[in-house]
C-alpha positions, 0 to 999 in steps of 0.5 A, a space after each residue: 067230683 072235686 066238690 065231693 072230695 072237698 066235702 069228704 076231706 072237710 068231714 074227715 078233718 072235722 071227725 079227727 078234730 072232734 070225734 078223734 079228740 075223744 081218744 085223748 080223754 084218758 087224760 081227763 078225770 072220771 073219778 078220784 082215788 079209791 083208797 078213800 071213802 069219799 065222793 064228789 057231788 058236782 053241779 053243772 049248768 048254773 048258776 041260777 038265781 033261784 035253783 042254785 040258791 036252793 041247792 046252796 041252802 040244802 048243802 048248808 043245812 047238810 054241812 056238805 061241800 061240792 063243786 059247781 061247774 059254772 057257765 060264764 055268761 050265766 055267772 056274769 048275770 048273778 055274781 052274788 050267787 057265785 060269791 056265795 058258792 065260794 064263801 061257803 067253801 064249795 069249789 067253783 069250776 068252769 063249764 065254759 062261757 056259753 055252754 056251746 058244744 066244743 064240737 061246734 067250736 074251732 080253736 079260737 072259739 074254744 080258747 075263748 070259751 075256756 079263757 073268758 070263763 076262767 077270767 070271770 070266775 077268777 075275778 068274782 072269787 079271787 081264785 082261778 078255777 082249776 077244773 073244767 067240764 066240757 058241755 055234754 062231755 064233748 071235747 075237741 083237739 084244741 081243748 087240751 091246749 087251751 086247758 094247758 094255757 089256763 092251767 085247768 084240767 078236764 073233769 068228766 064223771 063216773 055217775 050221772 043219774 040224769 042226762 038228756 032225758 028226765 029221771 024222777 027224783 026218787 030214781 036218781 037217788 036210787 041210782 046214785 046210791 046203787 052206783 056209789 063207789 070210793 072216788 066217784 064223781 057224781 054229775 048233777 044239774 042245778 039249772 035248766 038243761 034237761 027240762 025240769 032238772 033243777 026241780 027234780 034235783 032239789 027233791 033228790 039232793 037231801 035224801 041223796 046226801 043222807 043215803 051216801 052218808 049212811 053208806 059211809 061216804 064223805 062228801 068232798 069237792 073235786 079238788 079235795 078228792 083229787 088232792 092238792 097237787 092235782 088241783 094246783 098242777 093239772 092241765 087236762 092233757 093226757 100224760 101230764 107230768 106231776 099229776 096223779 092219774 086216779 086208780 080205778 075204783 074198787 067198789 062199784 062200777 063206773 057208769 057209761 057216760 052219757 051226754 051232760 047238758 
């Protein structure tokens, strides 16, 4: 009986720490202001020595800027790719150190995941990251304090053409164009999470960019989408002073979030 009660108590504590923390994600960004016809393309799970370089080639050819949410331990293996991302004018943001789900991280590990990636990215680019995306969109209660300490803000997404299940390139393009709305944040993947994701993205990216521009959208970084004030001062905590909470987009409807690799 005692063991059962202890187990029940432990399960309840974990549920509050992990599941309950999702009640606080109103302080996370899912989209930017709707007053400007702009969209941010974002890339998770890299950098990859092959695929991220190919994505950068396409962006350069299309004269488009984007935000890259990098995994720290992967960035440490290919520092030249990280520097190329920054030198091209793209935003370098954080996806944590090891891509470990925050549901499996206690407070100390959570701070380590965020802090190590923060310091590595700052050392490689000369500029600390201001935005963080939790792997798979999973948060915990300790994340918000860690983001405050490192002056980062939690950024999720409003359009995700491919999550945990493979989606053909042509379908990804259609879904992004159909769901596009002012202020949208599009979640894409430039490294292996879902099997074959980078290959499909390489096929989808150029027509996606062309299609969005034909619809009249400007392609910007998350920092530009949110404005310089949000980039400087946001910290990921709900109700943070001095940060602007994005208005709901007037055109299009945000898609239901699914886990992001």
